[in-house]
Kinemage of the C-alpha trace (Angstrom):
@kinemage 1
@onewidth
@group {chain A} dominant
@subgroup {mainchain}
@vectorlist {calphas} color= white
{ca met a 1} P 9.665 16.930 -24.212
{ca phe a 2} L 11.723 13.967 -25.395
{ca asp a 3} L 11.524 12.727 -28.938
{ca val a 4} L 11.993 9.001 -28.358
{ca gly a 5} L 11.088 6.665 -31.183
{ca phe a 6} L 10.473 2.929 -31.221
{ca trp a 7} L 14.099 1.954 -31.885
{ca glu a 8} L 15.471 4.177 -29.119
{ca leu a 9} L 12.965 2.695 -26.671
{ca ala a 10} L 13.860 -0.859 -27.781
{ca leu a 11} L 17.576 -0.124 -27.258
{ca ile a 12} L 16.883 1.239 -23.747
{ca met a 13} L 14.880 -1.892 -22.875
{ca val a 14} L 17.650 -4.235 -24.109
{ca val a 15} L 20.297 -2.352 -22.111
{ca ala a 16} L 18.072 -2.347 -19.010
{ca leu a 17} L 17.465 -6.090 -19.420
{ca met a 18} L 21.187 -6.750 -19.616
{ca val a 19} L 22.167 -4.434 -16.705
{ca ile a 20} L 19.338 -5.148 -14.252
{ca gly a 21} L 18.516 -8.698 -15.213
{ca pro a 22} L 15.263 -10.408 -16.180
{ca asp a 23} L 14.214 -11.196 -12.589
{ca lys a 24} L 14.345 -7.585 -11.256
{ca leu a 25} L 13.153 -5.762 -14.401
{ca pro a 26} L 9.343 -6.182 -13.824
{ca gly a 27} L 9.601 -4.855 -10.252
{ca leu a 28} L 11.698 -1.897 -11.384
{ca ala a 29} L 9.232 -1.127 -14.199
{ca arg a 30} L 6.319 -1.237 -11.730
{ca thr a 31} L 8.103 1.044 -9.240
{ca thr a 32} L 9.093 3.453 -12.011
{ca gly a 33} L 5.494 3.537 -13.250
{ca leu a 34} L 4.219 4.350 -9.747
{ca trp a 35} L 6.703 7.193 -9.330
{ca val a 36} L 5.874 8.616 -12.758
{ca gly a 37} L 2.156 8.452 -11.901
{ca lys a 38} L 2.723 10.274 -8.612
{ca ala a 39} L 4.809 12.927 -10.367
{ca gln a 40} L 2.051 13.452 -12.944
{ca ala a 41} L -0.537 13.793 -10.164
{ca val a 42} L 1.599 16.423 -8.394
{ca val a 43} L 2.096 18.361 -11.631
{ca lys a 44} L -1.645 18.218 -12.350
{ca ser a 45} L -2.444 19.440 -8.821
{ca val a 46} L 0.013 22.340 -9.053
{ca lys a 47} L -1.353 23.296 -12.462
{ca ala a 48} L -4.926 23.308 -11.093
{ca asp a 49} L -3.831 25.497 -8.147
{ca ile a 50} L -2.158 27.969 -10.482
{ca asp a 51} L -5.251 28.100 -12.718
{ca arg a 52} L -7.453 28.752 -9.672
{ca glu a 53} L -5.181 31.557 -8.478
{ca leu a 54} L -5.133 33.171 -11.915
{ca ala a 55} L -8.921 32.994 -12.118
{ca gly a 56} L -9.166 34.599 -8.671
{ca glu a 57} L -6.799 37.399 -9.700
{ca glu a 58} L -8.806 38.041 -12.869
{ca leu a 59} L -11.984 38.227 -10.803
{ca lys a 60} L -10.381 40.690 -8.376
{ca lys a 61} L -9.205 42.874 -11.259
{ca ser a 62} L -12.621 42.873 -12.888
{ca leu a 63} L -14.319 43.745 -9.591
{ca ser a 64} L -11.836 46.503 -8.758
{ca gly a 65} L -12.432 48.038 -12.191
{ca asn a 66} L -16.144 48.414 -11.386
{ca asp a 67} L -15.561 50.316 -8.116
{ca glu a 68} L -15.732 53.681 -9.885
{ca glu a 69} L -19.252 52.944 -11.152
{ca thr a 70} L -20.616 51.630 -7.840
{ca pro a 71} L -21.131 54.992 -6.023
{ca asp a 72} L -23.021 56.352 -9.045
{ca leu a 73} L -25.260 53.298 -8.992
{ca phe a 74} L -25.966 53.686 -5.271
{ca ala a 75} L -26.758 57.385 -5.741
{ca glu a 76} L -29.196 56.564 -8.532
{ca ile a 77} L -30.909 53.878 -6.428
{ca asn a 78} L -31.213 56.281 -3.472
{ca gln a 79} L -32.697 58.955 -5.727
{ca ile a 80} L -35.303 56.532 -7.070
{ca ala a 81} L -36.130 55.400 -3.531
{ca glu a 82} L -36.627 59.016 -2.394
{ca gln a 83} L -38.947 59.664 -5.333
{ca ala a 84} L -40.926 56.544 -4.461
{ca lys a 85} L -41.275 57.699 -0.820
{ca cys a 86} L -42.768 60.997 -1.972
{ca asn a 87} L -45.503 59.211 -3.879
{ca phe a 88} L -46.744 57.135 -0.934
{ca his a 89} L -48.554 58.490 2.121
{ca met a 90} L -49.340 56.913 5.456
{ca asp a 91} L -52.747 57.524 7.030
{ca ala a 92} L -53.496 57.802 10.773
{ca ser a 93} L -53.930 54.032 11.178
{ca gly a 94} L -50.440 53.384 9.817
{ca lys a 95} L -51.562 51.990 6.472
{ca val a 96} L -49.738 53.082 3.372
{ca gln a 97} L -51.953 54.756 0.829
{ca val a 98} L -50.883 54.535 -2.771
{ca pro a 99} L -51.940 57.496 -4.875
{ca glu a 100} L -54.143 56.740 -7.837
{ca pro a 101} L -52.640 57.041 -11.291
{ca pro a 102} L -53.221 60.432 -12.971
{ca ser a 103} L -55.572 58.955 -15.564
{ca thr a 104} L -57.902 57.652 -12.808
{ca gln a 105} L -57.865 61.006 -11.006
{ca ala a 106} L -58.738 62.855 -14.206
{ca ser a 107} L -61.663 60.540 -14.930
{ca lys a 108} L -63.035 61.044 -11.362
{ca glu a 109} L -62.809 64.834 -11.713
{ca thr a 110} L -64.600 64.662 -15.025
{ca ala a 111} L -67.349 62.548 -13.468
{ca lys a 112} L -67.748 65.051 -10.593
{ca asn a 113} L -68.019 68.000 -12.971
{ca ser a 114} L -70.676 66.316 -15.109
């Protein structure tokens, strides 16, 4: 922000020493340091808030872009669930009976025919 070299800083310190005086200069330097520290903390806090808001906006944009794909996904899940319901049967006692795989059924039929 400011391009202040060693000689410029030394000149500022000499002028401050002459204007303020040697007895009040340490207190003024301490107070100035505290105010600068508080200002830096406020700037850091505001910067963190802005970064959080930008991250939230990016997340909202990325989620809103996926809304078009969501109904297709739900339809596919419902279709798979309906297919799974067709494969399972419930007997009179309320137990779910899982059909045997086709390879097991074929081997049983072959054993019966033999």
